[in-house]
N, C-alpha and C positions, 0 to 999 in steps of 0.2 A: 592557431593564431594566439599571440601573446601581446599584452600591452607593455609598452616601454614606460620608463619612469616619467618621461615627458608627457605621454598620453595620459598616464595615471594622474598626474598633477592637475589635469583639467577637470577631473571628476572627484578628486579626493575629498572635496568639501561636502559631498553627498553621503559619504560613508561615516559610520559611527567612529568616535575616537576610541582607540584601543586602550584598555586599562589593564593593569596587573601584569602578570607574567604570561605574555602571549608569544607563542612559538612561531605562529604563521602570521606574517604581516598582511595587510589588506590587499596589497598588489598581488601577492602570491595566491591569496584566496580567490581573488577575482579571476586570475589566470586559470586556477584549478576549476572553477565553475565553468568557464568558457571551454576548457579542455573536455569536460564531460558533455557539454552541450554540442560541441562541434563533432566530436568523435562518436557520440552516442554510446559510450561505454557505461557500465554500472559504476556506482561509487566505489565499490571494492576494486574495480579495475583501474582506479586512479594511480598514476605513477607515484612512487615514494618521494620524488623530488618536490611534490606539492605538500607533503606532510601526511599525517594519518588521515585516511579517508573519512573516518567517523567525525573527526574534528572539523574537517571541511564541510561535511554534510550538515552537522549541527549548526554551525555558524551561518551557512547558507539558508537553512530553514528559518532561523531567527530573522535574518534579513528579509526573507520573503514575507514572513508574517507581519513584519513592521513596515513593509512597503518600501524598504530601501532599494531592493533590486529593481522595482518598477521605476523609481526615480533615476537610478543609474542607467538602465537601458534606454529610457527616454532621452536622457542627456547624451548618451553615446550615439544615438541615432540622429539627434539634432546636430551634433558636432561632426557627423558622418564618419565617425571612427569605427562604427560597427553597423552592419545592416542585418536586421533580424527578419527572417521570413519563416513562418510556421508551415511545415510541410507534412508533419505526422501528428495524428491524434492518437493518444493512448487511452485505453479503457482500463479501469480498475476491475479486475476479474472478481473481486469480492462482491460487486454490486450486480452481477449478471446471474440470473437464475438459470440453471441448467437441469434438464430432465435427468433423473438418476441413470438412465441408460447411457447418457452421454458422458458420465463421469467414470465409467468403468466399473460400476457397482455390479455385484454378483446378481446374476439372473435368477429368478425364482424357478425352481425345478418343477417337475410334475407334481400335481396335488397329492397330498398324503392319502393313504388308503382310507382313513377314517373320514376325511372330507369328501372323498369320492363315492362313499357308500350310497347305495340307492335308498330312496325314501321308504320303501316297503321292507327293507332288510331289518334284521334283529338289532335293537338299539344296543349300543356299546356302553352306555352309561346307565346305571340303575339308580333310580331315585327312590329312597326309602323315607317316607314320612315318619317322623318320630313325635311321640307325644311328650309334651313338657310337663314338669311337675307343677307348674303354676297354672292356676285356673284362668282362663281367658274371660270368664264372666265377672270376675271381681273388678270393680272400678270405683 
């Protein structure tokens, strides 16, 4: 799905005014955002006809934080130019705790011989008390 110039003219007043040397106009950017949303591709999978994926993502992120995208999509739904329905929920894997066994971590092997030694066996560490040159009675 892509917006035409006539459809875009109906919502253009909701978008920020472009300043400076901008290579991607707001119509192209909005169509790029819709392409990613409709096709479910990654930002890096965005076709080059929409411009550099990082540029599109950065501006989309700014618009989302400023509430511009919310206003645009509300207006698009009111004008019945776009019908949005959320079908998929995505979880951020950084916020889910996983047991180490589930991450492919190396399993602990058999206990080492020193840890498995019986309690009545000969100690493997020898502790030697040493006398210090300082007297402990002086205070």
